[in-house]
C-alpha positions in Angstrom: 13.5 0.1 -9.1 12.0 3.2 -7.6 9.3 3.3 -10.3 8.4 -0.4 -9.6 8.1 0.4 -5.8 5.8 3.3 -6.6 3.6 1.1 -8.7 3.4 -1.6 -6.1 2.7 1.0 -3.3 -0.1 2.6 -5.4 -1.7 -0.8 -6.1 -1.6 -1.8 -2.5 -3.1 1.5 -1.2 -5.9 1.4 -3.9 -6.6 -2.3 -2.9 -6.7 -1.3 0.7 -9.2 1.5 0.0 -11.4 -0.8 -2.0 -11.3 -3.4 0.8 -12.4 -0.8 3.3 -15.4 0.1 1.1 -16.3 -3.5 0.8 -16.4 -3.9 4.6 -13.1 -5.6 5.2 -11.7 -2.9 7.5 -8.7 -4.7 9.0 -7.5 -6.1 5.6 -7.8 -2.6 4.1 -5.8 -1.0 6.8 -3.1 -3.6 6.5 -2.9 -3.1 2.8 -2.7 0.7 3.1 0.0 0.5 5.8 2.1 -2.0 3.7 1.6 0.2 0.7 2.9 3.2 2.6 5.9 1.3 3.9 6.9 -0.1 0.4 6.6 3.3 -1.3 9.8 5.2 -1.8 8.2 8.3 -0.3 7.5 6.4 2.9 9.8 4.2 5.0 10.9 1.9 2.4 11.7 -1.7 3.5 14.1 -2.1 0.6 16.1 1.1 1.2 
């Protein structure tokens, strides 16, 4: 389960960074914050 959360978190953060570079600042920040919350290293919502 932890591996799956890491993969989801990494995908969300990368998608957020790509969104910021494409000019969608708010959506990018939201994706990065959600990615950090989901990741086991951060404040996990499922923990």
